[in-house]
C-alpha positions in Angstrom: 4.6 14.8 -19.7 4.3 17.9 -17.6 7.1 20.0 -16.4 6.3 19.1 -12.8 6.3 15.3 -13.4 9.6 15.5 -15.4 11.3 17.6 -12.7 10.1 15.4 -9.8 10.8 12.0 -11.3 14.2 12.8 -12.7 17.0 10.9 -11.0 14.8 9.8 -8.1 14.3 6.2 -7.3 10.7 5.1 -6.7 11.7 2.8 -3.8 12.5 3.8 -0.3 16.2 4.0 0.5 17.6 4.4 3.9 19.0 7.8 4.8 21.5 8.7 7.5 19.8 10.5 10.4 23.0 12.3 11.0 22.9 13.7 7.5 19.3 14.8 7.8 20.0 16.4 11.2 23.1 18.1 9.8 21.1 20.3 7.4 19.3 22.2 10.2 20.9 21.0 13.4 17.7 19.5 14.6 16.3 16.2 13.3 12.7 17.0 14.0 13.0 20.4 12.3 14.4 18.7 9.2 11.6 16.1 9.2 9.0 18.9 9.5 10.6 20.7 6.5 10.5 17.5 4.5 6.9 16.8 5.5 5.7 20.3 4.5 7.4 20.0 1.1 5.9 16.5 0.6 2.5 18.0 1.2 3.1 20.7 -1.4 4.2 18.1 -3.9 1.2 15.9 -3.2 -1.2 18.8 -3.6 0.4 19.8 -6.9 0.3 16.3 -8.3 -3.3 15.8 -7.3 -4.4 19.0 -9.0 -2.5 18.1 -12.2 -3.9 14.5 -12.2 -7.5 15.8 -11.7 -7.1 18.4 -14.4 -5.9 15.7 -16.9 -8.7 13.3 -15.9 -11.3 16.0 -16.1 -10.9 15.9 -19.9 -12.3 12.4 -19.9 -15.1 13.0 -17.4 -18.7 12.7 -18.6 -21.2 14.5 -16.6 -24.3 12.5 -17.2 -26.7 11.2 -14.5 -27.7 8.1 -16.4 -26.9 4.7 -15.1 -25.5 3.5 -18.5 -22.5 1.2 -18.6 -19.2 3.0 -18.0 -16.8 2.7 -20.9 -13.1 2.2 -20.3 -10.8 4.8 -21.7 -7.3 3.6 -22.4 -5.8 7.0 -22.3 -7.3 7.7 -18.9 -6.0 4.4 -17.6 -2.5 5.1 -18.9 -2.5 8.5 -17.2 -3.5 7.0 -13.9 -0.9 4.3 -14.2 1.8 6.9 -15.0 1.0 8.8 -11.8 0.9 5.5 -9.8 4.5 4.7 -11.0 5.8 8.1 -9.8 7.8 8.2 -6.6 6.0 8.9 -3.4 5.9 12.7 -2.5 7.8 12.0 0.7 10.6 10.3 -1.2 10.8 13.3 -3.6 10.8 15.8 -0.8 13.5 13.9 1.1 15.6 13.8 -2.1 15.1 17.6 -2.6 16.1 18.2 1.0 19.2 16.1 0.8 20.2 17.9 -2.5 19.7 21.4 -0.9 16.8 22.2 -3.3 14.4 23.3 -0.6 14.3 26.9 0.6 13.4 27.2 4.2 13.8 29.8 6.9 13.3 30.0 10.7 10.7 32.2 12.1 12.5 34.4 14.7 9.8 34.8 17.3 12.5 35.7 19.9 12.8 39.2 18.3 9.5 40.2 19.9 10.1 38.9 23.4 
């Protein structure tokens, strides 16, 4: 199991749990800003997981142009199932945000006004 998958799936439920909007808003002072931070982190997690999955599945790829019967590979199926069982990137990002594990900063555009 990769370091990323272990880190992301540790202590995170794979089902959606309700979160208090007041708690989410309390981190930044603005609910929409908090949601934007969570969304950006979820996108980062999703990209990293896709790259990792494609790299692992690339080992099993056959690059032939023949129309022969495709053989099932049990290892490939197990890898795919493991990634399907992982929590959604939005759930992971929300958990990271609530645990103060995400670094974010505001862009002070008022300085140049």
